[in-house]
C-alpha positions as CSV (number, residue, x, y, z in Angstrom):
1,X,37.6,-10.5,-12.7
2,X,41.2,-9.6,-12.7
3,X,43.9,-11.6,-10.9
4,X,44.8,-8.8,-8.6
5,X,41.1,-8.3,-7.6
6,X,40.8,-12.1,-7.0
7,X,43.9,-12.3,-4.9
8,X,42.8,-9.3,-2.8
9,X,39.3,-10.8,-2.3
10,X,40.8,-14.1,-1.4
11,X,42.9,-12.5,1.3
12,X,40.0,-10.7,2.7
13,X,37.9,-13.8,2.8
14,X,40.6,-15.9,4.4
15,X,40.8,-13.3,7.2
16,X,37.0,-13.6,7.7
17,X,37.1,-17.4,7.7
18,X,34.6,-17.3,4.9
19,X,33.7,-20.6,3.1
20,X,33.6,-18.7,-0.2
21,X,37.4,-18.5,0.0
22,X,37.6,-22.2,-0.7
23,X,35.6,-21.8,-3.9
24,X,37.7,-18.9,-5.1
25,X,40.9,-20.7,-4.3
26,X,39.7,-23.7,-6.3
27,X,38.7,-21.5,-9.2
28,X,42.1,-19.8,-9.1
29,X,44.0,-23.1,-9.2
30,X,41.9,-25.0,-11.7
31,X,41.6,-22.4,-14.4
32,X,43.9,-23.4,-17.2
33,X,45.6,-20.0,-17.4
34,X,46.3,-16.8,-15.5
35,X,43.0,-15.1,-14.8
36,X,44.4,-11.9,-16.3
37,X,45.6,-13.6,-19.4
38,X,42.3,-13.1,-21.3
39,X,42.8,-9.4,-21.0
40,X,46.6,-9.5,-21.4
41,X,46.6,-11.7,-24.5
42,X,46.2,-8.7,-26.8
43,X,48.8,-6.6,-25.0
44,X,51.7,-5.3,-27.0
45,X,55.2,-4.2,-25.9
46,X,55.7,-0.5,-26.2
47,X,59.0,1.2,-27.0
48,X,60.3,3.3,-24.2
49,X,63.7,5.0,-23.9
50,X,64.6,7.2,-21.0
51,X,67.6,8.2,-18.9
52,X,68.2,9.5,-15.5
53,X,69.9,12.9,-16.0
54,X,69.3,14.6,-12.6
55,X,69.9,13.9,-9.0
56,X,66.7,12.2,-7.8
57,X,64.4,14.0,-5.3
58,X,65.2,13.3,-1.6
59,X,68.7,11.9,-2.3
60,X,72.3,12.9,-2.8
61,X,74.9,15.3,-1.5
62,X,73.4,18.0,0.7
63,X,74.5,21.6,1.2
64,X,73.6,24.0,4.0
65,X,71.0,26.5,3.1
66,X,73.6,29.3,3.8
67,X,75.9,28.0,1.1
68,X,76.0,30.2,-2.0
69,X,76.4,27.1,-4.1
70,X,72.8,26.0,-3.4
71,X,71.8,28.2,-6.3
72,X,73.7,26.2,-8.9
73,X,75.0,22.9,-7.5
74,X,73.4,19.6,-8.7
75,X,71.6,18.9,-5.5
76,X,68.1,18.1,-4.3
77,X,68.5,18.7,-0.5
78,X,69.5,21.5,1.8
79,X,70.2,21.4,5.5
80,X,69.5,23.7,8.4
81,X,69.7,23.7,12.2
82,X,66.9,25.3,14.3
83,X,66.7,25.9,18.0
84,X,63.4,25.5,19.9
85,X,63.8,29.1,21.0
86,X,63.4,30.3,17.4
87,X,59.9,29.0,17.5
88,X,58.8,29.5,21.1
89,X,59.5,32.2,23.6
90,X,56.3,32.1,25.7
91,X,54.5,28.9,26.9
92,X,52.0,27.7,24.3
93,X,52.9,30.4,21.8
94,X,54.3,29.0,18.6
95,X,55.7,31.2,15.8
96,X,56.7,29.1,12.8
97,X,57.6,32.1,10.6
98,X,61.4,31.5,10.6
99,X,60.9,27.9,9.5
100,X,58.3,28.7,6.9
101,X,60.6,31.5,5.5
102,X,63.5,29.1,5.1
103,X,61.3,26.3,3.6
104,X,59.9,28.7,1.1
105,X,63.4,29.8,0.1
106,X,64.6,26.2,-0.3
107,X,61.5,25.2,-2.3
108,X,62.0,28.2,-4.7
109,X,65.4,26.8,-5.5
110,X,63.7,23.5,-6.4
111,X,65.0,21.7,-3.4
112,X,63.7,20.1,-0.1
113,X,65.0,20.6,3.4
114,X,66.5,18.5,6.1
115,X,65.9,20.1,9.5
116,X,67.6,19.4,12.8
117,X,66.4,20.8,16.1
118,X,68.9,21.2,19.0
119,X,69.2,22.6,22.5
120,X,73.0,22.7,22.7
121,X,75.6,24.1,20.3
122,X,79.3,24.6,21.0
123,X,80.1,28.2,21.8
124,X,76.4,29.3,22.0
125,X,73.7,30.0,24.5
126,X,71.1,27.3,25.0
127,X,68.4,26.7,22.4
128,X,65.8,26.2,25.2
129,X,62.9,28.7,25.1
130,X,63.4,31.7,27.5
131,X,60.2,31.1,29.4
132,X,61.6,27.7,30.5
133,X,65.1,28.9,31.5
134,X,63.4,31.6,33.6
135,X,61.3,29.2,35.6
136,X,61.9,28.5,39.3
137,X,64.2,25.5,39.8
138,X,65.6,25.6,36.2
139,X,69.4,25.8,36.2
140,X,71.4,26.3,33.1
141,X,74.9,24.7,33.2
142,X,77.7,26.7,31.6
143,X,80.8,24.8,30.7
144,X,83.7,24.6,28.2
145,X,83.2,22.6,25.0
146,X,86.0,22.6,22.4
147,X,87.4,25.5,24.4
148,X,84.3,27.6,24.0
149,X,81.8,28.7,26.7
150,X,78.7,26.7,26.0
151,X,75.3,26.5,27.7
152,X,73.8,23.1,28.6
153,X,70.1,22.5,29.4
154,X,68.5,21.3,32.6
155,X,66.8,18.0,31.8
156,X,65.8,17.6,35.5
157,X,63.1,20.2,35.0
158,X,59.7,18.8,34.1
159,X,58.7,21.7,31.9
160,X,61.6,21.1,29.5
161,X,60.6,17.5,29.3
162,X,56.9,18.3,28.7
163,X,57.6,21.1,26.2
164,X,59.9,19.0,24.0
165,X,57.2,16.4,23.6
166,X,54.6,19.1,22.8
167,X,57.0,20.8,20.4
168,X,57.2,17.8,18.1
169,X,53.5,17.2,18.3
170,X,52.8,20.7,17.2
171,X,55.5,20.5,14.5
172,X,53.9,17.3,13.2
173,X,50.5,18.9,13.1
174,X,51.9,21.7,10.8
175,X,54.5,20.0,8.7
176,X,54.1,16.2,8.7
177,X,52.7,16.2,5.2
178,X,54.7,19.3,3.9
179,X,56.5,18.5,0.7
180,X,59.1,21.2,1.5
181,X,60.5,18.9,4.1
182,X,62.2,15.6,3.2
183,X,63.7,14.4,6.6
184,X,63.9,15.6,10.2
185,X,66.8,14.8,12.5
186,X,66.4,14.8,16.3
187,X,68.5,14.1,19.3
188,X,70.2,15.5,22.4
189,X,73.6,16.8,23.4
190,X,76.0,18.8,21.2
191,X,74.3,19.6,17.9
192,X,71.6,17.0,18.8
193,X,74.2,14.4,17.8
194,X,73.6,12.2,20.9
195,X,76.8,13.0,22.7
196,X,78.6,15.4,24.9
197,X,82.1,14.3,24.2
198,X,83.6,17.5,25.5
199,X,81.8,19.3,28.4
200,X,79.7,18.6,31.4
201,X,78.0,15.3,30.5
202,X,75.6,14.5,33.4
203,X,73.0,11.9,32.5
204,X,69.6,13.1,33.7
205,X,70.9,16.7,34.0
206,X,72.7,18.1,31.0
207,X,71.6,15.1,29.0
208,X,68.1,13.5,29.4
209,X,67.7,10.3,31.4
210,X,67.3,7.0,29.6
211,X,63.7,6.9,30.8
212,X,62.9,10.2,29.1
213,X,64.8,9.3,26.0
214,X,62.6,6.2,25.7
215,X,59.5,8.3,26.2
216,X,60.7,10.8,23.6
217,X,61.3,8.4,20.7
218,X,58.1,6.5,21.3
219,X,56.3,9.9,21.2
220,X,57.9,10.8,17.9
221,X,56.9,7.4,16.4
222,X,53.3,8.3,17.2
223,X,53.2,11.9,16.0
224,X,55.5,11.9,12.9
225,X,53.6,9.5,10.6
226,X,54.7,10.8,7.1
227,X,58.0,12.5,7.6
228,X,61.0,10.2,8.2
229,X,62.9,11.1,11.4
230,X,66.4,10.1,12.3
231,X,68.7,9.9,15.2
232,X,72.5,9.8,15.4
233,X,74.3,6.4,15.4
234,X,76.0,7.6,18.6
235,X,72.8,6.7,20.4
236,X,74.1,3.1,20.3
237,X,76.2,3.8,23.4
238,X,74.4,2.0,26.2
239,X,76.2,4.1,28.9
240,X,73.9,7.0,28.2
241,X,71.2,5.8,25.7
242,X,68.5,3.1,26.1
243,X,68.4,1.5,22.7
244,X,70.9,-1.3,22.6
245,X,69.1,-3.8,24.9
246,X,65.5,-2.6,24.3
247,X,63.7,-4.5,21.5
248,X,60.7,-2.1,21.8
249,X,62.8,1.0,21.0
250,X,64.7,-0.8,18.3
251,X,61.4,-1.7,16.6
252,X,60.5,2.0,16.2
253,X,60.7,3.4,12.6
254,X,63.5,5.9,13.0
255,X,66.4,6.3,10.5
256,X,70.1,6.9,11.3
257,X,72.6,9.6,10.6
258,X,76.3,9.4,11.0
259,X,77.9,12.8,11.6
260,X,81.5,11.5,11.0
261,X,81.0,9.4,7.9
262,X,84.0,7.7,6.4
263,X,86.7,9.0,8.7
264,X,89.9,7.0,9.2
265,X,88.7,4.8,12.1
266,X,85.1,4.6,10.8
267,X,85.1,0.8,10.6
268,X,86.3,0.4,14.2
269,X,84.5,3.3,15.9
270,X,81.3,4.1,13.9
271,X,80.3,0.9,12.1
272,X,79.7,-1.0,15.4
273,X,77.1,1.7,16.3
274,X,75.3,1.0,13.0
275,X,75.1,-2.7,13.8
276,X,73.4,-2.0,17.2
277,X,70.4,-0.6,15.4
278,X,70.1,-3.6,13.1
279,X,71.6,-4.4,9.7
280,X,68.3,-4.1,7.9
281,X,67.0,-0.8,9.4
282,X,67.6,0.9,6.1
283,X,64.9,-1.2,4.5
284,X,62.2,0.8,6.4
285,X,63.9,4.0,7.4
286,X,66.5,6.3,5.7
287,X,70.2,6.4,6.5
288,X,72.5,9.4,5.9
289,X,75.0,11.6,7.6
290,X,77.8,14.1,7.1
291,X,81.3,13.8,5.9
292,X,83.8,13.7,8.8
293,X,85.7,16.7,10.1
294,X,88.2,14.8,12.1
295,X,91.0,15.5,9.5
296,X,91.2,18.0,6.7
297,X,91.5,15.1,4.2
298,X,88.1,13.8,5.3
299,X,86.6,16.8,3.5
300,X,89.1,17.5,0.7
301,X,89.1,13.9,-0.5
302,X,85.6,12.8,0.5
303,X,84.6,12.4,-3.1
304,X,88.0,11.6,-4.5
305,X,88.3,8.5,-6.6
306,X,89.5,6.4,-3.7
307,X,88.1,8.5,-1.0
308,X,90.3,9.8,1.9
309,X,91.4,6.3,3.0
310,X,91.3,4.0,-0.1
311,X,87.5,3.5,-0.4
312,X,85.3,5.5,-2.7
313,X,82.2,7.3,-1.5
314,X,80.1,5.2,-3.8
315,X,81.3,1.9,-2.2
316,X,80.9,3.3,1.4
317,X,77.4,4.6,0.5
318,X,76.3,1.2,-0.9
319,X,77.6,-0.5,2.2
320,X,75.4,1.6,4.5
321,X,72.6,2.1,1.9
322,X,73.0,5.9,2.1
323,X,70.1,8.1,0.9
324,X,71.9,11.4,1.5
325,X,75.1,12.8,2.8
326,X,75.8,16.4,4.0
327,X,78.9,17.7,2.2
328,X,78.7,21.4,2.5
329,X,82.4,21.9,1.5
330,X,82.3,19.7,-1.6
331,X,81.8,22.5,-4.1
332,X,85.2,23.9,-3.0
333,X,86.9,20.6,-3.8
334,X,84.9,18.9,-6.5
335,X,83.3,19.8,-9.9
336,X,79.6,20.0,-10.2
337,X,79.7,16.8,-12.4
338,X,81.5,14.9,-9.7
339,X,78.9,16.0,-7.1
340,X,76.1,15.0,-9.4
341,X,77.6,11.5,-10.0
342,X,78.1,10.9,-6.3
343,X,74.6,12.1,-5.6
344,X,73.1,9.8,-8.2
345,X,74.9,6.9,-6.4
346,X,72.7,7.5,-3.3
347,X,69.2,6.3,-2.6
348,X,66.8,4.8,-5.2
349,X,67.2,4.5,-8.9
350,X,64.3,3.1,-11.0
351,X,64.4,1.2,-14.3
352,X,61.3,0.3,-16.3
353,X,61.8,-3.3,-17.4
354,X,58.4,-4.0,-19.0
355,X,55.8,-1.8,-20.6
356,X,52.8,-3.4,-22.3
357,X,49.4,-2.0,-23.3
358,X,46.2,-2.8,-25.0
359,X,43.4,-0.4,-25.7
360,X,42.3,0.0,-22.1
361,X,45.1,-1.3,-19.8
362,X,48.8,-1.2,-19.2
363,X,51.2,-3.5,-17.5
364,X,54.5,-2.0,-16.1
365,X,57.4,-3.6,-14.3
366,X,59.9,-1.5,-12.4
367,X,63.2,-2.5,-10.8
368,X,65.1,-0.5,-8.2
369,X,68.8,-0.4,-9.3
370,X,69.8,2.0,-6.5
371,X,71.2,1.2,-3.0
372,X,68.1,2.1,-0.9
373,X,64.3,2.3,-1.3
374,X,62.3,5.4,-1.7
375,X,60.7,6.3,1.7
376,X,57.6,8.1,0.4
377,X,54.7,6.9,-1.7
378,X,55.4,7.2,-5.4
379,X,53.1,5.8,-8.1
380,X,53.7,4.5,-11.6
381,X,51.2,6.4,-13.8
382,X,50.0,6.0,-17.4
383,X,48.4,9.2,-18.8
384,X,48.2,10.4,-15.2
385,X,46.2,7.3,-14.1
386,X,48.1,5.9,-11.1
387,X,48.7,2.3,-10.1
388,X,47.0,1.4,-6.9
389,X,50.3,0.1,-5.3
390,X,53.2,2.3,-4.4
391,X,56.9,2.1,-5.2
392,X,57.6,2.9,-1.5
393,X,59.8,0.2,0.0
394,X,60.9,-1.4,-3.2
395,X,64.3,-2.7,-2.3
396,X,67.5,-2.7,-4.4
397,X,67.4,-5.5,-6.9
398,X,63.7,-6.1,-6.5
399,X,61.1,-5.7,-9.3
400,X,57.4,-4.7,-8.8
401,X,54.7,-5.1,-11.4
402,X,51.7,-2.9,-11.8
403,X,48.4,-3.0,-13.8
404,X,46.8,0.3,-14.6
405,X,43.4,1.0,-16.2
406,X,44.9,3.2,-19.0
407,X,46.4,2.2,-22.3
408,X,46.3,2.9,-26.0
409,X,49.0,3.1,-28.7
410,X,50.9,6.1,-27.4
411,X,50.6,6.1,-23.6
412,X,52.7,8.4,-21.4
413,X,54.4,6.8,-18.5
414,X,55.6,8.8,-15.4
415,X,56.2,8.3,-11.7
416,X,54.1,10.6,-9.5
417,X,54.7,11.6,-5.9
418,X,52.7,13.9,-3.8
419,X,55.7,14.7,-1.6
420,X,57.5,16.6,-4.4
421,X,57.6,20.3,-4.8
422,X,56.9,22.0,-8.2
423,X,59.7,21.3,-10.6
424,X,60.9,18.1,-9.1
425,X,60.6,14.9,-11.2
426,X,61.3,11.3,-10.4
427,X,63.1,10.0,-13.4
428,X,63.6,6.4,-14.6
429,X,65.7,4.5,-17.0
430,X,64.3,2.4,-19.9
431,X,65.5,0.8,-23.1
432,X,62.6,-1.1,-24.4
433,X,61.6,-1.9,-27.9
434,X,58.1,-2.5,-29.3
């Protein structure tokens, strides 16, 4: 009986209040050595040398899908907006062709997509489906935003509320386990960034009520089980969002994105918003964002040695445990090598610290030397035989050990993840001697 099996059995028996648990516990304590030692005694250390040479899947600097540099830049992620109207025109009729076409194009480049759905975009007509805007009682609001004529939705109408919930339920049914998608961003207002800082901001009208926002995020937590979803840190504003004083909503598994990352007043204006959602949210949900556009220097020096305001991107990324950052303009200002280095400073970074085998079994220990965990299941494998426990959630600085029923004198170690597309590899570092 292996130690892991014993511990799992003991836990199950404890939960059942079984008297056999006492016997197993006594056996575990009184034996003179680790129960796995009999099998581990003939294990030998194996030499293993490996380096991380690429940006790791689902991390790093992100370019828009329309950027020509996506063909050659050292990236793993591409970003795109979508309106609801691009999928639905008539009630109940969903046409996902536009999304599938884009996802296929992104995957062919060896990348995964970050998608954001919106209903309001500066200078454009509403992204609400036409069948809704044509309904009796629905009133589109047209106003100026950043000096441009912009259409705002009517959140008083029950069909818009019902449809938006249905949309993400249908989306989840089709894409929740799709490896072409890494993350989904959701929200309301301009660009779905949880604000209407310029234009007709009317809570419950051009922006959904707090009650509906609560219903919306609870709905997403139920339907999106596999794909991490994120909202803007601007949702911390209690004047128009329900999160700050609601423990139930704060307990939901959403991540955060910051669309003005590292601007001049970031510590004063943005950082307090991050704190509203909890300093440890990154441990269970991804954090990301986009380099600020407030000043030109925010873009031109985003990846400069000391950043635009004296702090490097690597230091800021570590502070907020960033997994990805949209930086569509960075190929104009930085070399491919600099983009790669900045990207590799994001997210997880695995190192194998122990690799021992005998004829039939292997023992592997892996440390996360990155700044965030991996948010998908990934499994240490020996000769394609996976460990039973995942690397998902392994925090920076932590080590996790695995026992795998595969061994031999020349075993092959890899990290496998079903969320990857063909061509993607999760690399690891190792410098072990036999």
